[in-house]
N, C-alpha and C positions, 0 to 999 in steps of 0.2 A: 504494500500500500504506500502511495506517495503523498506527501503533504507539502504545501507551500510554506515558506519561511514564516509568514504571518500566522498560519495555523499552528505551527510548532510553538511559537511564542505564547499564543493563547493557551495551548495545552500545558505549557510550563507553568503559567500563572495559576491554572486550575489545580495542578499538582501541588504547588506551593500552598494554596489555600486549604487543601485537603489535610495537610499536617500529618501528625503522627498516626491518626486513625487509619490511614491507608498505606502504611509502610510496606505491607506485603504486596500491594498492587502497583508499586512504583517499579518501573523497568530500569534498564541500564542504557546509558547513552555512550556509544562508541564513536569517537572522532577518527575517521579514516581518510587520509590524504591519498590522492591518486599519484603522488610522486611527481616527477618531472614531465609527466604527460605520456610516458611510454607504459602501457598496461603490463608489459613484460617485467617491469621493475617493481610492480606491486608484490608484496610478500604473499605467500600462500595463506598465512594467518589472516591478512587483511581480506583476501578473497573469500575465505571460509567464513569469516565473521559477517561479511556482507550477505552471503548466501543464507546464513542462519537467522538474519534479522527479519522480524515481522513488518517493521516499519523502516523505511529509508528516507531520511530528510536530506535534501540537496539545496545548495545556496542559489536557487533560481525559482522563478514563478512556475516553471514546469520542467520535466526532464527533457523535453524537446528543445528547450532554450538553454540547457546547461551543457557547456562544452566539456566539463569534467566528466559528466555522465556519458556523453557521446563518444569519448575516446577510450572508454573501457571496453575496447574490442581487442581481442588478442590474436596472436598468430594461429591459435587453435581455431578461432572463428574464421580466419582467412582460409585455413586448410579445409574446414567444413564447407565453406562457400564454394571452394574449388572442387570439392568431392574427392579429396585425396587424403591419404594417411601421411602423417609426418615421418613415421618410422615403423619398422617391423622388428620384432624380437630384439636383436642386438645392434640394430642400426644406430649410428651416431646421429645426434641432432645438435646442430650448432646454432645458437641464437646470437646474431651479430648486430649490435647497435650501430646506428649511422655514424657515430663518432669514431668507429674503428677504421683502420686503413684496410680497405677491401682487398688490396693486393696481398695482404698477409693470409688471406683465406684460400688462396689458389690450391694449396695442397690438401684441404679438408675433403673428407669423404662423407658418405651418408646424405644427410639433408642439411642445407644451410638456409637459415631464415634471416634475411636482412631487414631489419626494422627501420621504419622512417627513412626510406631510401631516397626520397624525392630530390633532395639537394645534390646527392652523389650518384644519381641514377645513370647519367651518361658514363661516368667513370666505372661504375659497377658493370654496365653492359660491355664496355671495352675489355675489362678484366675477365669477364666471363667468356667472351669470344676468344681472346688470346690464351687464356688459361686452359680452355677446352682443348686446344691443340697440344699444349704441353702435357696435360693430364691424361689424355688418350682414354677417357672414360665417357660413357654415354651420359648426357646431361639433359634433364628436362626442366624447363624454366616456367614458372607461373608468377603472376603478380596480381595484387588487389590494391586498389586505391580507395581510401575512405571506407573500409570494410564496415558493413552494417549501417551505413548512412545513406541518405537519399541520393547522394552523388557518387555512390559506389560504382567502380568499374573493374572488370576482370580482364586479365591479359594472359594469353597462352603463347609461350615462346618468346625468344629474344626480339624477333622482328616486331611483334605486337607491343612488347614492353617499351620500345622506343617511343611510343605514343603516350605513355603514362605521364601524368602531370599530378603534382600534389605531394606535399610533405609527408602525409600519412600513407605512403605506398609501402606495402610489404611485398618483398620478393622472396619466393621459395624456390630453391634449386635442389633437385634430387639427382644424385649421382648413382650410377649402377655399373 
């Protein structure tokens, strides 16, 4: 259940007035930040706490207007949107923030998930193209921009990925 900020303030005042008679009816308020905006940097404890809550209050008039709520989309959601698994059995899965030097990932195997790739997308595509020749492994490339949002767009392959625009672009590369 979602409440506006004004409704939360009103409920808080009602709880205050209730006093000691309703101590057993008072819940617990958890303050959870979404970190620097990358949902992959949220802790599992934060995610599990959110899932366990009956009421979630956000600092906006509605969840549709709350940027913090809209970015809590993960690489798992992107993989689900693409209809792919991130890994099987003993496959390696590498989560790579945009701040990393993508050239350092050329030797990685398994699945590489490049988060917030928008600003470095051209460099990433170039590294994937040149690294593929060095690696001599089959590579399948997927991308999702703004996963779960109205402006979501899905890309299949490096050629389509060159059309991607947007800071919140997740690139998933599977090697076999």
